[in-house]
GULORO-102300 format. One line per 2 residues: their letters; for each residue x, y, z of N, C-alpha, C, CB. Coordinates in nm, 3 decimals, always signed. Atoms other than C-alpha are relative to their C-alpha. Glycine has a CB too. Layout:
BEGIN
A) X:Y:Z:X:Y:Z:X:Y:Z:X:Y:Z; ...
END
This chain:
BEGIN
MS) +0.106:+0.058:-0.022:-5.210:-1.712:+7.235:-0.030:-0.174:-0.015:-0.071:+0.075:-0.075; +0.012:+0.165:-0.028:-5.320:-2.095:+7.333:-0.069:-0.017:-0.140:-0.107:-0.062:+0.155
EP) +0.050:+0.074:+0.167:-5.403:-2.330:+7.015:-0.153:-0.030:+0.051:+0.104:-0.190:-0.065; +0.156:+0.029:-0.051:-5.803:-2.374:+7.005:+0.004:-0.136:+0.028:-0.125:+0.032:-0.110
FS) +0.078:+0.122:-0.060:-5.973:-2.649:+7.157:+0.001:-0.111:-0.124:-0.171:+0.047:+0.051; +0.003:+0.080:+0.129:-5.956:-2.966:+6.908:-0.028:-0.122:+0.042:+0.126:-0.002:-0.086
VR) +0.071:+0.149:-0.062:-6.095:-3.314:+6.911:+0.067:-0.084:-0.151:-0.237:+0.000:+0.022; -0.063:+0.071:+0.106:-5.947:-3.604:+6.674:-0.121:-0.103:-0.065:+0.137:-0.084:+0.065
VT) +0.099:+0.109:+0.062:-6.180:-3.807:+6.451:+0.050:-0.064:-0.095:-0.123:+0.045:-0.051; -0.046:+0.102:+0.114:-6.111:-4.090:+6.209:-0.121:+0.002:-0.078:+0.044:-0.160:+0.048
VR) +0.128:-0.031:+0.079:-6.330:-4.058:+5.913:-0.039:-0.176:-0.023:+0.034:+0.111:-0.170; +0.015:+0.094:-0.008:-6.510:-4.364:+5.903:-0.086:-0.081:-0.162:-0.054:+0.008:+0.131
GY) +0.011:-0.012:+0.129:-6.611:-4.572:+5.579:-0.160:+0.008:-0.022:+0.077:-0.117:-0.072; +0.140:-0.017:+0.056:-7.004:-4.573:+5.568:-0.009:+0.165:+0.026:-0.130:-0.103:+0.086
ET) +0.007:-0.143:+0.004:-6.956:-4.194:+5.609:+0.034:+0.031:-0.097:+0.059:+0.068:+0.079; -0.020:-0.063:+0.145:-6.835:-4.156:+5.263:-0.081:-0.025:-0.144:+0.129:-0.036:-0.032
DV) +0.123:+0.015:+0.089:-7.017:-4.124:+4.956:+0.064:-0.086:-0.119:-0.070:+0.157:-0.054; -0.018:+0.094:+0.101:-6.997:-4.306:+4.614:+0.139:-0.011:-0.064:-0.094:+0.028:-0.097
QG) -0.126:-0.028:+0.043:-6.667:-4.126:+4.532:+0.115:-0.041:+0.096:+0.005:+0.137:-0.028; -0.086:+0.041:-0.112:-6.499:-4.243:+4.844:+0.048:+0.113:+0.093:+0.118:-0.068:-0.054
HL) -0.051:-0.149:-0.105:-6.457:-3.882:+4.990:-0.113:+0.023:+0.112:+0.007:+0.175:-0.107; +0.088:+0.000:-0.114:-6.652:-3.773:+5.321:-0.092:+0.079:-0.032:+0.052:+0.035:+0.124
NQ) +0.138:-0.091:+0.015:-7.023:-3.688:+5.275:+0.000:+0.116:+0.060:-0.120:-0.060:+0.052; +0.005:-0.156:-0.070:-7.072:-3.334:+5.304:-0.079:+0.018:+0.129:-0.070:+0.105:-0.101
AV) +0.043:-0.028:-0.145:-7.321:-3.346:+5.575:+0.065:-0.049:+0.139:-0.123:-0.048:+0.005; -0.056:+0.034:-0.127:-7.076:-3.500:+5.782:+0.066:+0.061:+0.092:+0.060:-0.071:-0.011
YL) -0.099:-0.159:-0.049:-6.857:-3.195:+5.817:-0.073:-0.007:+0.101:+0.001:+0.172:-0.090; +0.042:-0.090:-0.123:-7.134:-3.065:+6.020:-0.013:-0.109:+0.111:-0.154:+0.093:-0.025
NY) -0.032:+0.093:-0.133:-7.126:-3.377:+6.254:+0.112:+0.011:+0.058:-0.002:-0.135:-0.018; -0.125:-0.028:-0.008:-6.788:-3.342:+6.280:-0.004:+0.111:+0.082:+0.065:+0.015:-0.121
AE) -0.016:-0.111:-0.051:-6.804:-2.987:+6.367:-0.098:+0.006:+0.126:-0.017:+0.100:-0.103; +0.085:-0.007:-0.136:-7.100:-3.017:+6.608:+0.033:-0.092:+0.131:-0.144:-0.038:-0.039
HA) -0.105:+0.074:-0.089:-6.914:-3.327:+6.776:+0.089:+0.082:+0.086:+0.092:-0.080:-0.084; -0.081:-0.069:-0.063:-6.642:-3.100:+6.848:-0.045:+0.146:+0.096:+0.085:+0.022:-0.102
RW) +0.053:-0.079:-0.107:-6.874:-2.809:+6.986:+0.002:-0.066:+0.122:-0.128:+0.043:-0.025; +0.041:+0.092:-0.099:-7.026:-3.064:+7.222:+0.114:-0.021:+0.091:-0.047:-0.128:-0.059
EL) -0.119:+0.001:-0.094:-6.669:-3.163:+7.352:+0.046:+0.111:+0.064:+0.105:-0.041:-0.059; -0.082:-0.142:-0.078:-6.538:-2.799:+7.419:-0.136:+0.031:+0.076:+0.070:+0.162:-0.125
LH) +0.136:-0.013:-0.118:-6.916:-2.728:+7.605:+0.035:-0.080:+0.091:-0.157:-0.044:-0.042; -0.012:+0.075:-0.114:-6.830:-3.008:+7.822:+0.106:+0.024:+0.067:-0.005:-0.121:-0.019
RA) -0.100:-0.062:-0.035:-6.507:-2.950:+7.857:+0.005:+0.107:+0.110:+0.036:+0.041:-0.101; +0.000:-0.123:-0.060:-6.589:-2.598:+7.989:-0.115:-0.046:+0.146:-0.058:+0.134:-0.128
GL) +0.084:+0.053:-0.082:-6.845:-2.794:+8.215:-0.164:+0.029:-0.039:+0.043:+0.052:+0.132; +0.137:-0.052:+0.032:-7.170:-2.690:+8.012:-0.066:-0.107:-0.073:+0.001:+0.132:-0.084
TQ) +0.061:+0.127:+0.025:-7.310:-3.039:+7.988:-0.158:+0.019:-0.055:+0.007:-0.087:+0.139; +0.157:-0.032:+0.009:-7.646:-3.080:+7.813:-0.079:-0.023:+0.134:-0.071:-0.098:-0.114
AV) +0.071:+0.005:-0.097:-7.806:-3.145:+8.166:+0.030:+0.130:+0.093:+0.020:-0.130:+0.059; -0.023:-0.119:-0.068:-7.639:-2.838:+8.296:-0.080:+0.131:-0.049:+0.143:+0.023:-0.008
LA) +0.076:-0.075:+0.073:-7.797:-2.658:+8.039:-0.080:-0.016:+0.023:-0.004:+0.006:-0.095; +0.148:+0.035:-0.005:-8.112:-2.798:+8.043:-0.087:+0.049:+0.153:-0.002:-0.177:-0.020
AR) +0.058:-0.044:-0.155:-8.152:-2.730:+8.429:-0.022:+0.190:+0.036:+0.141:-0.069:+0.126; -0.002:-0.144:+0.002:-8.098:-2.374:+8.367:-0.067:+0.048:-0.124:+0.141:+0.053:+0.011
GV) +0.110:-0.073:+0.128:-8.351:-2.364:+8.065:+0.048:+0.020:-0.092:-0.063:+0.124:+0.010; -0.066:-0.081:+0.124:-8.133:-2.256:+7.811:+0.059:-0.152:-0.111:+0.167:+0.128:+0.076
GP) -0.087:+0.105:+0.080:-7.959:-2.425:+7.508:+0.061:+0.069:-0.143:-0.104:-0.140:-0.041; -0.031:-0.075:+0.112:-7.715:-2.344:+7.228:-0.078:-0.009:-0.116:+0.116:-0.025:-0.034
VV) +0.089:-0.002:+0.135:-7.882:-2.292:+6.916:+0.118:+0.051:-0.130:-0.154:+0.136:+0.021; -0.070:-0.063:+0.142:-7.709:-2.278:+6.547:-0.088:+0.067:-0.063:+0.056:-0.098:-0.105
LE) +0.052:-0.108:+0.069:-7.817:-1.963:+6.324:-0.012:-0.034:-0.121:+0.066:+0.112:+0.008; -0.076:+0.002:+0.173:-7.602:-2.014:+6.032:+0.132:-0.060:+0.016:+0.031:+0.172:-0.082
TT) -0.141:+0.101:+0.043:-7.320:-2.222:+5.902:+0.042:-0.022:-0.109:-0.001:-0.125:+0.028; -0.017:-0.017:+0.084:-7.148:-2.182:+5.647:+0.164:-0.138:-0.025:-0.010:+0.162:-0.005
IR) -0.108:+0.107:+0.040:-6.879:-2.481:+5.497:+0.099:+0.055:-0.137:-0.091:-0.154:-0.046; -0.075:-0.031:+0.103:-6.563:-2.395:+5.284:+0.055:-0.104:-0.022:+0.079:+0.098:+0.008
YA) -0.068:+0.121:-0.023:-6.440:-2.732:+5.165:+0.099:+0.019:-0.093:-0.077:-0.129:-0.013; -0.112:-0.014:+0.045:-6.083:-2.768:+5.078:+0.074:-0.100:-0.076:+0.056:+0.031:+0.085
RE) -0.050:+0.137:+0.056:-5.940:-3.080:+5.018:-0.091:-0.125:+0.083:+0.185:-0.015:+0.032; +0.069:+0.129:-0.049:-6.114:-3.432:+5.057:+0.045:-0.068:+0.067:-0.034:-0.076:-0.070
LL) -0.018:+0.088:-0.090:-6.117:-3.682:+5.310:-0.058:-0.158:-0.023:-0.052:+0.062:+0.109; +0.026:+0.153:+0.026:-6.107:-4.048:+5.255:+0.005:-0.073:+0.106:+0.088:-0.063:-0.089
AG) +0.002:+0.091:-0.071:-6.207:-4.329:+5.477:+0.142:-0.034:+0.071:-0.054:-0.093:-0.073; -0.109:+0.029:-0.109:-5.951:-4.424:+5.759:+0.110:+0.119:+0.031:+0.083:-0.131:-0.049
EE) -0.069:-0.129:-0.060:-5.781:-4.049:+5.767:-0.060:+0.059:+0.126:-0.002:+0.115:-0.103; -0.008:-0.109:-0.142:-5.733:-3.880:+6.110:+0.002:+0.154:-0.057:+0.166:-0.024:+0.105
VE) +0.011:-0.173:+0.004:-5.836:-3.532:+6.150:-0.017:+0.076:+0.130:-0.128:+0.049:-0.085; +0.019:-0.111:-0.137:-5.845:-3.230:+6.424:-0.112:+0.088:-0.056:+0.156:+0.111:+0.045
VT) +0.141:-0.133:+0.030:-6.170:-3.045:+6.420:+0.008:+0.080:+0.143:-0.207:-0.082:-0.023; +0.005:-0.102:-0.112:-6.102:-2.735:+6.619:-0.132:+0.071:+0.021:+0.102:+0.105:-0.026
CA) +0.125:-0.065:-0.047:-6.344:-2.519:+6.795:+0.022:+0.152:+0.075:-0.069:-0.105:+0.105; -0.047:-0.156:-0.051:-6.323:-2.130:+6.901:-0.130:+0.088:-0.018:+0.140:+0.074:-0.103
FS) +0.080:-0.111:-0.032:-6.563:-1.913:+7.023:+0.042:+0.147:-0.015:-0.032:-0.018:+0.121; -0.060:-0.166:+0.005:-6.573:-1.524:+6.912:-0.115:+0.066:+0.052:+0.044:+0.074:-0.166
WG) +0.090:-0.084:-0.068:-6.749:-1.325:+7.149:-0.028:+0.148:-0.037:+0.042:-0.002:+0.124; -0.013:-0.141:+0.024:-6.902:-0.973:+7.060:-0.103:+0.062:+0.126:-0.048:+0.042:-0.171
TG) +0.099:-0.053:-0.015:-7.213:-0.777:+7.164:-0.113:-0.063:-0.061:+0.019:+0.110:-0.029; +0.133:-0.008:+0.018:-7.588:-0.840:+7.141:-0.022:-0.199:+0.016:-0.043:+0.097:-0.174
KT) +0.058:+0.148:-0.003:-7.754:-1.222:+7.107:+0.076:-0.109:-0.065:-0.131:-0.005:-0.066; -0.077:+0.128:+0.028:-7.515:-1.416:+6.905:+0.149:+0.014:+0.017:-0.026:-0.048:-0.143
FR) -0.169:+0.030:+0.005:-7.142:-1.548:+6.880:+0.000:-0.066:-0.105:+0.079:-0.084:+0.118; -0.061:+0.113:+0.149:-6.912:-1.694:+6.595:+0.049:-0.119:+0.065:+0.154:+0.065:-0.110
VE) -0.106:+0.121:-0.036:-6.787:-2.038:+6.615:+0.077:-0.024:-0.153:-0.094:-0.167:+0.062; -0.112:-0.032:+0.116:-6.474:-2.082:+6.387:+0.055:-0.124:+0.037:+0.111:+0.146:+0.004
QV) -0.085:+0.133:-0.005:-6.360:-2.443:+6.323:+0.045:-0.039:-0.115:-0.065:-0.113:+0.049; -0.083:+0.058:+0.109:-6.106:-2.630:+6.093:+0.005:-0.122:+0.006:+0.124:+0.040:-0.008
IT) -0.033:+0.127:+0.014:-6.091:-2.953:+5.968:+0.110:-0.060:-0.024:-0.055:-0.035:-0.065; -0.135:-0.007:+0.067:-5.739:-3.049:+5.920:+0.096:-0.145:+0.023:+0.080:+0.139:+0.067
KA) -0.071:+0.166:+0.026:-5.551:-3.390:+5.803:+0.111:-0.005:+0.081:+0.059:-0.040:-0.164; -0.144:+0.063:-0.101:-5.260:-3.538:+5.992:+0.075:+0.079:-0.061:+0.065:-0.172:-0.003
DG) -0.107:-0.078:+0.036:-5.039:-3.377:+5.769:+0.014:+0.138:-0.004:+0.027:-0.030:-0.097; +0.009:-0.120:+0.000:-5.139:-3.034:+5.810:-0.088:+0.091:-0.092:+0.106:+0.023:-0.007
TV) +0.095:-0.055:+0.150:-5.378:-2.985:+5.466:-0.122:+0.025:+0.091:-0.038:-0.138:-0.159; +0.129:-0.011:-0.032:-5.689:-2.821:+5.560:-0.099:-0.041:-0.081:-0.023:+0.107:+0.025
SA) +0.141:+0.084:+0.075:-6.002:-3.023:+5.467:-0.114:+0.092:-0.008:-0.062:-0.142:+0.093; +0.117:-0.086:+0.026:-6.260:-2.753:+5.571:+0.000:+0.090:+0.093:-0.127:-0.063:-0.004
EI) +0.019:-0.081:-0.127:-6.321:-2.442:+5.755:-0.178:+0.021:-0.022:+0.110:+0.169:+0.003; +0.126:-0.028:-0.028:-6.684:-2.399:+5.905:-0.015:+0.116:+0.122:-0.065:-0.135:+0.032
TG) +0.035:-0.110:-0.068:-6.817:-2.067:+6.038:-0.155:+0.007:+0.039:+0.040:+0.113:-0.080; +0.187:-0.019:-0.050:-7.138:-2.036:+6.256:-0.027:+0.110:+0.058:-0.067:-0.103:+0.114
VA) +0.052:-0.111:-0.072:-7.320:-1.798:+6.397:-0.118:-0.109:+0.117:-0.087:+0.135:-0.133; +0.080:+0.072:-0.089:-7.495:-1.913:+6.738:-0.058:+0.051:+0.109:+0.059:-0.090:+0.039
GV) +0.029:-0.077:-0.132:-7.692:-1.791:+7.043:-0.039:-0.122:+0.131:-0.148:+0.118:-0.033; +0.004:+0.116:-0.099:-7.837:-1.939:+7.338:-0.180:+0.025:+0.022:+0.124:+0.023:+0.167
LD) +0.161:+0.006:-0.013:-8.225:-2.005:+7.363:-0.045:-0.018:+0.168:-0.064:-0.148:-0.100; +0.090:+0.051:-0.063:-8.447:-1.974:+7.649:-0.120:-0.067:-0.019:-0.016:+0.061:+0.045
LG) +0.106:+0.116:+0.094:-8.628:-2.303:+7.602:-0.151:+0.056:+0.054:+0.026:-0.213:+0.054; +0.149:-0.053:-0.026:-8.943:-2.168:+7.821:-0.069:+0.092:-0.093:-0.004:+0.071:+0.125
RR) +0.073:-0.061:+0.052:-9.000:-1.877:+7.628:+0.070:+0.008:-0.152:-0.026:+0.117:+0.082; -0.033:-0.006:+0.129:-8.835:-1.969:+7.300:+0.056:+0.117:-0.068:-0.095:-0.031:-0.056
KL) -0.028:-0.126:+0.043:-8.638:-1.656:+7.267:+0.169:+0.004:+0.034:-0.101:+0.118:+0.082; -0.135:-0.017:-0.003:-8.262:-1.582:+7.208:+0.047:+0.071:+0.139:+0.040:+0.079:-0.124
LP) -0.068:-0.070:-0.088:-8.090:-1.448:+7.522:+0.098:+0.133:-0.024:+0.063:-0.093:+0.050; -0.086:-0.104:+0.073:-7.953:-1.115:+7.500:+0.151:-0.002:+0.039:-0.056:+0.144:+0.030
SP) -0.147:-0.011:-0.026:-7.591:-1.195:+7.629:+0.033:-0.141:+0.009:+0.043:+0.085:+0.134; -0.004:+0.171:-0.036:-7.499:-1.578:+7.573:+0.128:+0.006:+0.090:+0.023:-0.125:-0.156
QD) -0.094:+0.044:-0.127:-7.163:-1.522:+7.732:-0.006:+0.044:+0.111:+0.119:+0.017:-0.011; +0.016:-0.033:-0.153:-7.278:-1.399:+8.061:-0.058:-0.137:+0.038:-0.108:+0.141:+0.042
VF) +0.054:+0.152:-0.020:-7.484:-1.729:+8.049:+0.093:-0.090:-0.018:-0.107:-0.044:-0.088; -0.102:+0.115:+0.000:-7.200:-1.952:+7.957:+0.108:+0.044:+0.086:+0.057:-0.039:-0.146
GE) -0.090:-0.066:-0.101:-6.972:-1.746:+8.179:-0.054:-0.074:+0.149:-0.019:+0.188:-0.006; +0.030:+0.036:-0.149:-7.176:-1.817:+8.482:-0.032:-0.114:+0.043:-0.090:+0.060:+0.049
LA) +0.025:+0.120:-0.034:-7.279:-2.152:+8.424:+0.127:-0.095:-0.038:-0.128:-0.036:-0.062; -0.106:+0.088:+0.058:-6.914:-2.276:+8.256:+0.103:-0.032:+0.149:+0.091:+0.094:-0.146
GK) -0.131:+0.009:-0.087:-6.673:-2.453:+8.542:+0.146:+0.057:-0.053:+0.023:-0.151:+0.028; -0.109:-0.076:+0.082:-6.401:-2.354:+8.286:-0.030:+0.086:-0.105:+0.084:-0.085:-0.057
PE) +0.031:-0.082:+0.097:-6.511:-2.049:+8.103:+0.115:+0.044:-0.086:-0.064:+0.103:+0.055; -0.100:-0.007:+0.102:-6.181:-1.979:+7.961:+0.044:-0.119:-0.090:+0.106:+0.042:+0.063
LL) -0.025:+0.089:+0.128:-6.185:-2.279:+7.751:-0.094:+0.044:-0.133:-0.037:-0.165:+0.042; +0.119:-0.099:+0.120:-6.493:-2.053:+7.565:+0.053:+0.116:-0.016:-0.169:+0.042:+0.052
GL) -0.081:-0.140:+0.024:-6.245:-1.739:+7.532:-0.089:+0.114:+0.102:-0.003:+0.053:-0.195; +0.035:-0.064:-0.058:-6.428:-1.599:+7.822:+0.058:+0.019:+0.120:-0.089:-0.018:-0.007
END
């Protein structure tokens, strides 16, 4: 099995809290950044999705914090989609420090929204598979 998609991020000082740790809300920003980078690499830009009248939506997110992150640290943020049946799919993400220590695990449930009808589409993998130039990056 190949390595999951990942992006590198450097923790910026203004993202930290009074204790010097990465602010808890910023973990969500890092996860969102990695998800959009994966979608873009697969050919699913916001313009492509909007032209089709669809968009990904996050329905649930869980973060398990393991180790603090400090300003200046470089991390890898992975992203992998897990497809099943039905209207939703899972997104598994891990934020790992340069020394290999896991800082956080982020698990989400997402879907693909029909922007006109404001309803989840019945088979998100079919939509992404049809529109993606590189569906294999999405596990399709």
